[in-house]
C-alpha positions as CSV (number, residue, x, y, z in Angstrom):
1,X,98.3,-92.2,34.4
2,X,101.3,-92.7,36.8
3,X,104.7,-93.1,37.0
4,X,106.3,-96.3,38.7
5,X,106.0,-94.7,42.5
6,X,102.7,-93.7,42.0
7,X,103.2,-89.8,41.4
8,X,101.4,-88.0,38.6
9,X,103.2,-87.5,35.2
10,X,104.4,-83.9,34.6
11,X,102.0,-82.4,32.1
12,X,100.5,-85.8,31.4
13,X,97.5,-84.6,29.2
14,X,99.9,-82.3,27.1
15,X,102.2,-85.3,26.7
16,X,99.5,-87.2,25.9
17,X,98.4,-85.2,22.7
18,X,102.1,-84.7,21.8
19,X,102.4,-88.1,21.4
20,X,99.2,-88.9,19.8
21,X,100.1,-86.3,16.9
22,X,103.4,-88.2,16.5
23,X,101.7,-91.5,16.0
24,X,99.1,-90.1,13.8
25,X,102.0,-88.1,11.5
26,X,103.7,-91.5,11.2
27,X,101.1,-93.4,10.4
28,X,100.4,-91.0,7.5
29,X,103.9,-90.6,6.6
30,X,106.3,-92.9,8.2
31,X,110.2,-92.1,8.2
32,X,110.4,-91.0,4.6
33,X,110.4,-87.1,5.0
34,X,112.9,-84.8,5.9
35,X,113.6,-83.3,9.3
36,X,112.0,-79.9,7.8
37,X,108.9,-81.5,6.4
38,X,108.4,-83.7,9.8
39,X,108.9,-80.1,11.7
40,X,106.4,-78.4,9.6
41,X,104.1,-81.3,9.9
42,X,103.9,-81.7,13.5
43,X,104.0,-78.0,13.9
44,X,100.6,-77.9,12.1
45,X,99.3,-81.3,13.6
46,X,99.7,-79.8,17.3
47,X,98.2,-76.4,16.4
48,X,95.2,-78.0,14.8
49,X,94.5,-79.7,18.3
50,X,94.6,-76.3,19.4
51,X,97.8,-76.0,21.3
52,X,100.0,-73.1,21.3
53,X,103.2,-74.0,19.4
54,X,106.5,-71.9,19.1
55,X,109.1,-73.4,16.0
56,X,112.5,-72.7,16.4
57,X,112.5,-70.4,19.4
58,X,115.8,-69.5,20.8
59,X,116.4,-70.3,24.4
60,X,119.3,-69.2,26.5
61,X,121.3,-71.9,27.9
62,X,122.7,-71.1,31.5
63,X,125.6,-72.6,33.8
64,X,125.7,-71.2,37.5
65,X,123.1,-68.7,36.5
66,X,125.5,-67.3,33.8
67,X,124.7,-67.5,30.3
68,X,126.9,-70.0,28.2
69,X,125.1,-70.5,24.7
70,X,121.9,-70.7,22.7
71,X,119.6,-73.5,22.1
72,X,117.1,-73.7,19.2
73,X,114.7,-76.6,19.6
74,X,112.6,-77.5,17.1
75,X,109.2,-77.1,18.8
76,X,108.1,-75.6,22.2
77,X,104.2,-76.6,22.9
78,X,102.5,-74.3,25.7
79,X,105.6,-72.7,26.7
80,X,106.2,-76.1,29.1
81,X,107.8,-78.9,27.0
82,X,110.6,-78.9,24.7
83,X,110.7,-80.9,21.7
84,X,113.6,-82.2,19.5
85,X,112.9,-84.0,16.1
86,X,115.4,-86.3,14.5
87,X,114.6,-88.2,11.1
88,X,117.5,-91.1,11.2
89,X,117.9,-94.6,11.4
90,X,118.0,-94.7,14.9
91,X,118.9,-92.3,18.0
92,X,122.4,-92.5,19.6
93,X,123.6,-91.9,22.8
94,X,125.3,-88.9,21.6
95,X,121.8,-87.5,20.4
96,X,120.2,-88.5,23.9
97,X,123.0,-87.0,25.7
98,X,122.8,-83.7,23.7
99,X,119.6,-83.3,24.2
100,X,119.7,-83.9,27.9
101,X,122.2,-81.0,28.4
102,X,119.9,-78.7,26.5
103,X,116.9,-79.8,28.9
104,X,119.2,-79.3,31.9
105,X,120.6,-76.1,30.6
106,X,117.3,-74.4,29.9
107,X,114.5,-73.7,32.4
108,X,112.1,-76.2,30.9
109,X,111.3,-79.5,32.9
110,X,110.2,-81.6,30.1
111,X,111.2,-82.6,26.5
112,X,110.7,-85.1,24.0
113,X,113.4,-86.5,21.5
114,X,111.7,-87.9,18.7
115,X,112.9,-89.8,15.8
116,X,110.8,-90.4,12.7
117,X,113.0,-93.3,11.8
118,X,112.5,-95.4,8.6
119,X,112.0,-98.5,11.0
120,X,109.9,-97.2,13.6
121,X,108.9,-94.0,15.7
122,X,110.9,-93.4,18.6
123,X,109.6,-90.8,21.4
124,X,112.2,-90.5,24.4
125,X,110.4,-88.3,27.3
126,X,112.7,-86.7,29.5
127,X,112.2,-85.0,32.8
128,X,114.4,-82.6,34.3
129,X,114.0,-81.5,37.9
130,X,116.5,-79.0,38.7
131,X,115.9,-79.4,42.7
132,X,117.4,-82.8,42.3
133,X,120.6,-81.4,41.1
134,X,121.2,-78.4,43.4
């Protein structure tokens, strides 16, 4: 799969596996569980797909090469992709902005903001390339 400009997607296969795991869990559980249960279920589902997953790993956040804080994402997959999970009616702009700041302040290039909402599964894929912002 390619982007609109014909470029290859960043971590395409890994992204596909993450999305597939989310869809499978949503079909099974819907949006009726607490975030902690969804976190554990997705952690186990990704591991069952032979992916290396870290749960609640602390990540230092930097500004101008100076540590300004710590972010604890829900999951990190293959030390390449951040995953932030939500279980709420819908994702807000505030959720999106907060996740963007976390991604921007970390050394990761790709993240997923995923909401296991009661009406639908929302998956927002965000790419941050420091070269574009320096």
